[in-house]
Structure formats: C-alpha cells, structure tokens
N, C-alpha and C positions, 0 to 999 in steps of 0.2 A: 838765848836762854841756855844756861848750862844746867843740864838735868841728868841725873843718874837713872836712866830708864830701867836698867837692870835691877836696881834697888827697888824701884816702884813695882816692877813686875814680880819680884820675889816677895814683896810685902803685902800686896793687895791682889785679890782675885776678883776681877770685875769683868762683866761682859762688855763688848765694844761700845755699845750705846751709852753705858754709864761712864766709860772712860772719856768718851766725847763730852759728856755733860760736865765731868770734872775739869776737863781742859777749858771748857767755856767758862766755868765758874772761876777758875784761876785767871783767865784772861780778863774777866770783868773786874776782879779784885785789883789786878795790875793797872787796868785802865783807870779805875777810880783814883789810884795813887799816881797816875801819870808816869808810869815807868814800865820797863819790860817785865814779862812774866819771869818770876824767879822759881827755883826749885821748891823753895818754901811755900810759895803760892800754890804750886801744883800739888805738893804733898798734903797741905791743909785742905785743899779742895777735894782731894781724893778721900781723905778721912771723912769729910762732911758727906760726900756722896755715899760712902759705905754706911754711915750712920742713918742716912735717909732711907736706904733700901733695906736696912735691918741686918747688914753684914757686920759681924763682930770684928772689932779692931782692937788688938791688944794695947794695953795702956802705954807700953814703950814706943808704940808707933803713933801716938797722938800728939807728940810735941810739935 
C-alpha cells in the first residue's frame, strides 16, 4: 500500500481506536474488490469514520 500517512495525519484528527476502525473499513473495501488497500480506500474510510463520530471534515477533504 502506498499511503501518504503525513497527509492523513495533517488532514484528520482521530483517536487511535478510530484510526484502527478506519483501517479495518479500508481493508474490508479492498477485500471486497479483491485487491490491495489503496490510499484512496484509506482516505475514504477515514472520512466515513469522521462522519460517523461527528467530526467535521472540510468539503475539500471528502473526495
């Protein structure tokens, strides 16, 4: 997986448990598509996790 962890860290503020849930969500999405986890999977899963716990995500980070 090629991921820009620095970008994720600067974009999202999540406690460790929610980061773990986002990674699991991304892994499940990749598994459903029978491919490795992509940065896009991880990014989208992190946005979804933020939305579920009520953390604001700016519109430019929802892509």
